C-alpha positions as MATLAB code, in Angstrom:
seq = 'MLNEQADIVVVGAGNAALCAAISAAEHGAKVTVLEISSEEEKGGNTTYTHGSIRFAFKDGEEVRQLLPDMTDEEFAMTDFGSYPSEQFFDDVCTMSNFRTDYDLTSVMTDKSFETMQWLLNHNIKFIPIYGRQAYKIDGKFKFWGNMVIEAVGGGKGLVDALHNEANRLGITIHYNTAAVDLVTEQRKVKGIIVRHAGEERQIDCQAIVLASGGFHANVEMRTKYLGPGWDTVHTRGCKYNVGDGLRMAMQLGARTTGNWSGAHAVGGDRYLPDYKEGFQKLSYPFGILVNNEGKRFIDEGSDFRNYTYAKLGREILKQPGQCAWQIFDAKTKPFLREEYEGRHVSKVSAPTLEQLAEKMDGINKNRFMQEVHAFNAAVSSDTAFNPNILDGKATSGLDVPKSNWANPIEEGPFEAYAIGCGITFTYGGLKISKKAEVIHNDFTTIDGLYAAGEIVGGLYYDNYPGGAGLTSGAVFGRIAGEHAAKYSQQKMTV';
ca = [
     -40.839 -187.344    2.192;
     -37.900 -185.558    0.522;
     -38.594 -182.473   -1.477;
     -37.364 -182.799   -4.984;
     -36.432 -179.062   -5.568;
     -35.061 -176.147   -3.677;
     -33.300 -172.827   -4.528;
     -30.441 -173.539   -2.086;
     -29.336 -176.823   -0.527;
     -27.102 -176.652    2.655;
     -25.115 -179.693    3.567;
     -24.719 -179.959    7.282;
     -26.762 -178.624   10.281;
     -24.334 -177.109   12.594;
     -23.499 -173.456   13.267;
     -22.059 -172.553    9.882;
     -24.705 -174.523    7.994;
     -27.618 -173.115    9.871;
     -26.332 -169.544    9.599;
     -26.036 -170.097    5.780;
     -29.578 -171.450    5.647;
     -31.017 -168.608    7.820;
     -29.187 -165.969    5.743;
     -30.359 -167.530    2.415;
     -33.901 -167.609    3.690;
     -33.948 -163.999    4.853;
     -32.778 -163.073    1.356;
     -35.868 -164.832   -0.152;
     -34.542 -168.334   -1.064;
     -36.353 -171.611   -0.558;
     -33.789 -173.579    1.426;
     -33.410 -177.310    2.176;
     -30.870 -178.498    4.857;
     -29.360 -181.990    4.734;
     -28.244 -183.554    8.024;
     -26.651 -186.898    7.927;
     -27.316 -187.625   11.678;
     -30.584 -188.232   13.363;
     -32.479 -185.206   14.813;
     -31.222 -186.157   18.325;
     -27.565 -186.049   17.226;
     -27.937 -182.907   15.009;
     -25.527 -180.029   14.957;
     -22.133 -181.485   13.944;
     -19.143 -180.248   15.953;
     -21.028 -177.253   17.208;
     -22.974 -179.558   19.683;
     -19.691 -180.512   21.329;
     -18.547 -176.967   21.964;
     -19.116 -174.719   24.945;
     -20.817 -172.291   22.578;
     -18.086 -169.702   23.247;
     -17.635 -167.202   20.364;
     -14.655 -164.888   19.823;
     -15.568 -161.502   18.369;
     -14.162 -158.067   18.210;
     -15.510 -155.242   20.464;
     -14.486 -151.809   21.353;
     -15.560 -151.906   25.089;
     -17.869 -153.385   27.699;
     -20.842 -151.279   26.416;
     -20.596 -153.043   23.076;
     -20.592 -156.485   24.689;
     -23.608 -155.388   26.761;
     -25.546 -154.788   23.565;
     -25.450 -158.563   22.987;
     -26.678 -159.181   26.639;
     -30.009 -157.537   26.736;
     -30.959 -159.162   30.062;
     -27.728 -158.070   31.925;
     -28.589 -155.860   34.925;
     -26.750 -152.706   35.893;
     -25.416 -154.517   39.071;
     -24.081 -157.272   36.926;
     -22.451 -154.950   34.531;
     -20.892 -152.872   37.301;
     -19.105 -155.897   38.648;
     -17.782 -156.953   35.245;
     -14.743 -155.899   33.379;
     -14.955 -157.247   29.746;
     -11.962 -155.186   28.628;
     -11.676 -154.451   24.909;
     -10.686 -156.465   21.860;
     -10.292 -154.357   18.659;
     -10.737 -156.174   15.305;
      -7.101 -155.311   14.577;
      -6.004 -157.256   17.686;
      -8.293 -160.228   16.710;
      -6.727 -160.038   13.150;
      -3.218 -159.982   14.679;
      -3.942 -162.932   16.972;
      -4.893 -165.112   14.022;
      -1.926 -163.958   11.973;
       0.542 -164.469   14.744;
      -0.790 -167.951   15.769;
      -0.548 -169.091   12.218;
       3.005 -167.866   11.889;
       1.543 -165.288    9.386;
       0.430 -168.034    6.852;
      -3.294 -167.290    7.271;
      -5.309 -166.104    4.325;
      -5.317 -162.346    5.124;
      -8.342 -161.584    3.062;
     -10.487 -164.193    4.865;
      -9.129 -163.361    8.283;
      -9.894 -159.750    7.660;
     -13.485 -160.507    6.795;
     -13.895 -162.747    9.725;
     -12.469 -160.243   12.264;
     -14.056 -157.139   10.745;
     -17.601 -158.710   10.534;
     -17.421 -160.645   13.759;
     -19.418 -158.069   15.991;
     -22.006 -157.315   13.373;
     -22.478 -161.130   12.936;
     -22.988 -161.432   16.699;
     -25.725 -158.684   16.398;
     -27.295 -160.660   13.498;
     -27.408 -163.855   15.627;
     -29.016 -161.844   18.481;
     -31.600 -160.580   16.030;
     -32.313 -164.259   15.128;
     -33.113 -165.129   18.647;
     -29.810 -166.532   19.768;
     -29.217 -165.582   23.363;
     -25.761 -165.097   25.010;
     -24.445 -164.951   28.550;
     -21.058 -163.873   30.040;
     -18.617 -166.742   30.543;
     -17.977 -166.026   34.196;
     -17.178 -169.635   35.098;
     -14.358 -170.285   32.590;
     -13.029 -167.007   31.435;
     -13.013 -164.607   34.469;
     -11.944 -164.783   38.122;
     -13.512 -162.477   40.693;
     -10.699 -160.217   42.243;
     -11.587 -157.572   44.608;
     -15.260 -157.913   44.046;
     -15.029 -157.620   40.210;
     -14.868 -160.244   37.426;
     -12.018 -159.492   34.968;
     -12.093 -161.356   31.753;
      -8.981 -162.801   30.177;
      -8.047 -164.293   26.796;
     -10.384 -162.003   24.868;
     -13.376 -164.435   24.864;
     -16.268 -163.161   27.043;
     -19.647 -164.584   26.012;
     -21.169 -167.957   24.972;
     -24.532 -169.137   23.696;
     -27.099 -169.979   26.312;
     -27.057 -173.784   26.680;
     -23.562 -174.050   25.269;
     -23.033 -175.718   21.910;
     -26.223 -177.812   22.113;
     -28.209 -174.655   23.143;
     -26.701 -172.792   20.107;
     -27.737 -175.649   17.691;
     -31.273 -175.933   19.253;
     -31.774 -172.141   18.947;
     -30.506 -172.069   15.267;
     -32.774 -175.021   14.453;
     -35.808 -173.274   16.026;
     -34.989 -170.116   13.954;
     -34.734 -172.180   10.782;
     -38.051 -173.772   11.481;
     -39.557 -170.388   12.132;
     -38.317 -169.202    8.707;
     -39.800 -172.244    6.863;
     -36.503 -173.940    6.156;
     -36.831 -177.681    5.421;
     -34.469 -179.891    7.382;
     -33.954 -183.547    6.340;
     -32.352 -185.688    8.987;
     -30.765 -189.125    8.381;
     -30.017 -187.867    4.952;
     -26.489 -187.979    3.441;
     -25.188 -186.008    0.595;
     -23.599 -188.377   -1.921;
     -22.635 -186.395   -5.075;
     -22.846 -182.859   -6.533;
     -24.540 -182.601   -9.813;
     -23.244 -179.970  -12.275;
     -23.648 -179.138  -15.900;
     -20.807 -177.174  -17.567;
     -19.371 -176.643  -14.093;
     -22.461 -174.980  -12.798;
     -24.387 -176.501   -9.896;
     -27.566 -178.213  -11.020;
     -28.514 -180.458   -8.013;
     -27.354 -182.923   -5.429;
     -27.694 -186.701   -5.029;
     -28.764 -187.660   -1.523;
     -29.267 -190.940    0.261;
     -32.271 -191.275    2.592;
     -33.834 -194.573    3.971;
     -31.544 -196.776    1.813;
     -32.603 -194.946   -1.494;
     -30.817 -192.399   -3.543;
     -32.486 -189.465   -5.304;
     -31.690 -186.111   -6.867;
     -32.700 -182.682   -5.368;
     -32.562 -179.990   -8.037;
     -31.387 -176.664   -6.862;
     -29.558 -173.466   -8.057;
     -26.807 -173.408   -5.440;
     -25.278 -175.473   -2.752;
     -23.467 -174.549    0.469;
     -21.176 -177.179    1.782;
     -20.858 -176.863    5.618;
     -20.260 -180.494    6.649;
     -16.999 -180.089    8.555;
     -13.553 -181.441    7.959;
     -12.200 -184.946    8.156;
     -11.240 -185.241   11.904;
     -13.497 -188.419   12.282;
     -11.982 -190.209    9.254;
      -9.082 -192.375   10.507;
      -7.643 -193.075    7.023;
      -7.698 -189.399    6.030;
      -6.074 -188.416    9.393;
      -3.265 -190.836    8.775;
      -2.877 -189.914    5.197;
      -2.688 -186.060    5.718;
      -1.709 -185.661    9.404;
       0.765 -188.403    9.614;
       1.672 -191.435   11.806;
       0.160 -191.597   15.167;
      -3.034 -189.638   14.345;
      -4.950 -192.852   13.722;
      -4.783 -193.633   17.391;
      -5.862 -190.289   18.924;
      -9.173 -189.783   20.617;
     -11.789 -188.402   18.263;
     -13.693 -185.468   19.797;
     -16.924 -184.036   18.443;
     -18.949 -185.222   15.596;
     -18.539 -188.768   14.339;
     -19.968 -187.840   10.905;
     -17.240 -185.317    9.980;
     -15.411 -187.753    7.670;
     -14.659 -185.451    4.799;
     -17.708 -186.166    2.536;
     -18.076 -182.508    1.555;
     -14.396 -182.330    0.779;
     -14.544 -185.384   -1.367;
     -17.464 -184.143   -3.364;
     -16.001 -180.676   -4.061;
     -12.522 -182.068   -4.825;
     -14.090 -184.330   -7.497;
     -15.242 -181.278   -9.237;
     -11.783 -179.896   -9.202;
     -12.230 -177.541   -6.188;
      -8.906 -176.084   -4.928;
      -7.702 -177.007   -1.513;
      -5.739 -174.782    0.735;
      -4.407 -174.473    4.355;
      -2.679 -176.640    6.807;
      -3.639 -180.179    5.704;
      -1.089 -181.722    8.122;
      -2.466 -179.685   11.036;
      -5.433 -179.831   13.262;
      -7.028 -178.415   16.370;
      -5.992 -180.987   18.968;
      -6.282 -180.750   22.788;
      -5.161 -182.573   25.835;
      -7.836 -184.605   27.553;
      -8.797 -187.687   29.415;
      -6.597 -190.558   28.329;
      -9.234 -193.231   28.721;
     -12.520 -191.532   27.912;
     -14.207 -193.241   24.831;
     -14.345 -191.251   21.564;
     -17.171 -188.831   20.866;
     -17.847 -188.150   24.598;
     -18.336 -184.775   26.187;
     -16.021 -183.868   28.979;
     -12.857 -185.098   27.276;
     -10.652 -181.967   27.284;
      -8.791 -180.906   30.477;
      -7.790 -177.273   30.056;
      -6.575 -175.988   33.438;
      -2.993 -177.005   32.694;
      -1.610 -173.357   32.942;
      -2.124 -173.651   36.807;
      -0.205 -176.887   37.203;
       2.605 -178.696   35.454;
       2.591 -181.237   32.640;
       4.907 -184.270   32.763;
       5.408 -187.231   30.355;
       6.025 -190.797   31.420;
       9.743 -190.093   31.805;
       8.615 -187.681   34.626;
       9.877 -184.684   32.491;
       8.116 -181.485   31.754;
       7.962 -180.851   28.009;
       6.164 -177.481   27.456;
       5.824 -174.068   28.936;
       2.390 -174.420   30.614;
       2.084 -170.727   31.160;
       3.416 -169.254   27.979;
       0.066 -167.567   27.277;
      -3.605 -167.710   28.272;
      -5.099 -171.030   27.736;
      -7.305 -169.763   24.753;
      -4.155 -169.316   22.743;
      -2.334 -172.621   23.590;
      -4.848 -175.363   24.080;
      -5.475 -176.183   20.432;
      -1.765 -177.074   19.928;
      -1.271 -179.031   23.136;
      -2.685 -182.241   21.733;
       0.087 -182.459   19.089;
       2.781 -181.954   21.774;
       1.323 -184.802   23.790;
       1.266 -186.940   20.798;
       5.064 -186.599   20.633;
       5.608 -187.990   24.146;
       6.541 -191.529   25.089;
       3.256 -193.569   25.012;
       1.529 -190.640   23.524;
       0.274 -189.543   26.908;
       1.097 -187.213   29.819;
       0.011 -186.198   33.200;
      -1.311 -182.945   34.627;
      -0.282 -182.345   38.147;
      -1.973 -179.978   40.637;
      -1.774 -179.382   44.447;
      -4.329 -178.043   46.961;
      -3.517 -174.457   46.088;
      -4.339 -174.849   42.438;
      -7.339 -177.220   42.901;
      -9.896 -174.279   43.139;
      -8.862 -173.029   39.754;
      -9.740 -176.345   37.901;
     -12.534 -176.179   35.395;
     -15.674 -178.149   35.675;
     -14.532 -180.950   33.497;
     -12.149 -182.089   36.103;
     -15.013 -183.255   38.208;
     -17.159 -186.409   37.646;
     -17.106 -190.092   38.142;
     -15.357 -191.068   34.991;
     -12.360 -188.605   35.109;
      -8.998 -190.545   34.837;
      -7.088 -189.246   37.953;
      -5.173 -190.442   40.965;
      -4.777 -188.502   44.220;
      -2.579 -188.792   47.321;
      -1.503 -186.902   50.357;
       2.101 -186.767   49.334;
       4.011 -186.558   46.040;
       5.836 -189.781   46.762;
       2.387 -191.560   47.239;
       1.083 -189.824   44.134;
       3.942 -191.086   42.057;
       3.232 -194.743   43.172;
      -0.215 -194.359   41.708;
       0.672 -192.896   38.359;
       0.867 -195.815   36.090;
       3.954 -195.930   33.832;
       5.734 -192.917   35.370;
       9.387 -192.850   36.096;
       8.970 -192.194   39.860;
      12.527 -191.030   40.710;
      12.654 -188.680   37.676;
       9.267 -187.355   38.456;
      10.313 -186.499   42.002;
      13.472 -184.744   40.748;
      11.476 -182.784   38.218;
       8.957 -181.506   40.687;
      11.596 -180.573   43.257;
      13.542 -178.697   40.650;
      10.507 -176.957   39.492;
       9.561 -175.869   42.909;
      13.021 -174.557   43.586;
      12.957 -172.491   40.360;
       9.578 -170.703   41.106;
       9.914 -166.920   41.750;
       8.544 -165.871   45.089;
       8.841 -162.171   44.359;
       5.867 -162.079   42.074;
       2.168 -162.297   43.052;
      -0.019 -164.914   41.440;
      -2.914 -163.492   39.395;
      -4.939 -165.883   37.212;
      -6.638 -162.854   35.355;
      -3.519 -161.496   33.753;
      -0.033 -162.791   32.416;
       1.355 -162.352   35.864;
       5.007 -162.959   35.095;
       5.211 -165.336   38.086;
       7.839 -167.523   36.436;
      10.587 -170.039   36.984;
      14.298 -169.365   36.398;
      17.143 -171.657   35.285;
      15.059 -174.544   33.912;
      15.520 -176.005   30.481;
      11.665 -175.944   30.103;
      10.536 -172.577   31.692;
       7.214 -171.620   32.971;
       6.430 -168.054   32.121;
       3.296 -167.330   34.160;
       1.308 -168.622   37.018;
       4.168 -170.733   38.381;
       3.292 -171.999   41.855;
       5.263 -174.575   43.614;
       3.567 -177.945   43.759;
       3.996 -178.579   47.423;
       0.713 -178.482   49.379;
      -1.134 -181.799   49.641;
      -3.417 -183.373   48.710;
      -2.031 -183.726   45.240;
      -3.817 -184.886   42.042;
      -2.632 -186.194   38.756;
      -4.821 -186.487   35.624;
      -4.018 -189.023   32.818;
      -4.003 -187.059   29.561;
      -3.937 -188.073   25.848;
      -4.364 -186.271   22.485;
      -7.813 -185.544   21.246;
      -8.532 -184.126   17.720;
     -11.300 -181.677   17.428;
     -11.122 -180.432   13.768;
      -8.793 -180.348   10.863;
      -7.196 -177.122    9.433;
      -7.022 -178.047    5.707;
      -9.968 -177.403    3.502;
     -11.380 -175.832    0.476;
     -10.233 -172.429   -0.869;
     -13.096 -169.840   -0.945;
     -13.411 -166.280   -1.942;
     -14.466 -163.384    0.319;
     -18.079 -164.105   -0.870;
     -17.675 -167.686    0.390;
     -17.510 -169.026   -3.365;
     -15.622 -172.266   -3.821;
     -12.615 -171.805   -5.970;
     -11.658 -174.247   -8.811;
      -8.083 -175.413   -9.436;
      -7.912 -172.938  -12.234;
      -8.637 -170.108   -9.729;
     -12.100 -169.401  -11.083;
     -15.253 -169.936   -9.136;
     -17.387 -173.052   -9.345;
     -20.709 -171.349  -10.119;
     -23.400 -172.017   -7.502;
     -21.018 -173.737   -4.959;
     -20.231 -172.080   -1.632;
     -18.688 -173.248    1.644;
     -18.386 -172.227    5.223;
     -17.184 -173.668    8.627;
     -14.555 -176.223    9.159;
     -14.683 -177.435    5.663;
     -12.853 -174.163    4.673;
      -9.110 -174.037    4.571;
      -6.602 -171.245    4.979;
      -7.514 -169.584    8.248;
      -5.558 -171.605   10.803;
      -2.135 -173.094   10.755;
      -0.548 -174.970   13.703;
      -2.580 -173.079   16.277;
      -5.944 -171.414   16.797;
      -7.446 -168.763   19.061;
     -10.310 -170.231   21.287;
     -13.832 -169.513   20.007;
     -12.768 -168.465   16.494;
     -14.176 -171.590   14.921;
     -17.777 -170.681   15.711;
     -16.885 -167.155   14.550;
     -15.665 -168.146   11.211;
     -18.646 -170.491   10.844;
     -21.151 -167.778   11.578;
     -19.436 -165.052    9.528;
     -18.837 -167.136    6.344;
     -22.166 -169.111    6.810;
     -24.062 -165.746    6.711;
     -22.074 -164.700    3.770;
     -22.409 -167.902    1.934;
     -26.160 -167.986    2.404;
     -26.601 -164.386    1.302;
     -24.513 -164.769   -1.979;
     -26.026 -168.210   -2.713;
     -29.505 -166.639   -2.589;
     -28.494 -163.775   -4.677;
     -26.870 -166.073   -7.348;
     -29.924 -168.276   -7.302;
     -32.235 -165.298   -8.024;
     -30.114 -164.081  -10.774;
     -30.000 -167.445  -12.330;
     -33.762 -167.812  -12.251;
     -34.251 -164.426  -13.989;
     -31.948 -165.237  -16.857;
];
């Protein structure tokens, strides 16, 4: 039975939404959460992540505050490094070509560590990402790429923990319930129309937090805003993220902002069906990428994978056939992530490069062999390979260089993975204030309407630092819930 009234209604049930709901509840609000999916599919895009969260920290001791179960022995063999908020801020600015919303980015980076502490206080548990973000050298794990911990159980574990906390706080969650329209009076939130079990009804409320994601799963909107070719890419993540929250807000005159022609898009399995886990293939910095013409087309080692993977999908989409191949030899095989294993991975292998080329469907075999030989000859032998740092082991004399981790592809057996473009989330969205209030086209706020998560625009352009999506969702979700609760209380006392 749907409740007919609440102080705050939160649309969505992923990381940003549940952070908003928990924050509103701890500030005294009666909160209802609307989740369009079933309980089994709950969590939006959060469920499909590894649960890795980027945050600023001064040193390893600060990180350890978030890991209460870490032993002295484990800490002694771990080098977390440091990641000041100024560097986090600079990373977002640089990767967006300085087009990010500086105010929002400053809030996100400055409040990232305290938000992690807040999550810990709400029974979210974390562990170091030894398996994907650190290699053990001389008996010590050294983290790279400035992303060091993840939620226990990955994205699904994070979603389950947030839902458990919401239930503990008495938050009502309605599954299989779609938000249809926002109800306002004189541009103030009054309620929301929802659809459940084939019937529509209104839930009256004082404020609404939209945290229902972007439009990555809407083929029409992808084609309209991102352009030709984006209708054919693989859809990663939540199939329900079709832009409903954006539509409802825009109908009220909400201002949009950000990179509406850009998206987080990765390289992954060419033949895996949509909405399946294990799509992405992110060990490309340790091998080479070639298109069907047999040519390399990017600098695979330009930076740590955390800073390049979200723009790789767009580059693959530009290639003939909208596809590519990742190539590795026996030396690089030990550095491949876990998603390269499994029965359904689209790969071919062979003891020689010539035999590998014969198995690579659609490849220009002669050009491929020429490209690999040219690459091998261009690799510097004077620099030692080190996966934990930007090692400077590079090529020289190639039109497309490789700046780090360049090892000759020469030791069999060899493997080639068939890769396509997969879209994760869209960058364009709603303009919000530093209090997570949704801004109207006239630059005033829409009273009682807040937003957080991937529905928010203005943070990311062209590229994205890994783990920052969960960060922005948690930071602005927490802010949205707090201010929605305060607004609701003020409205009820008038």
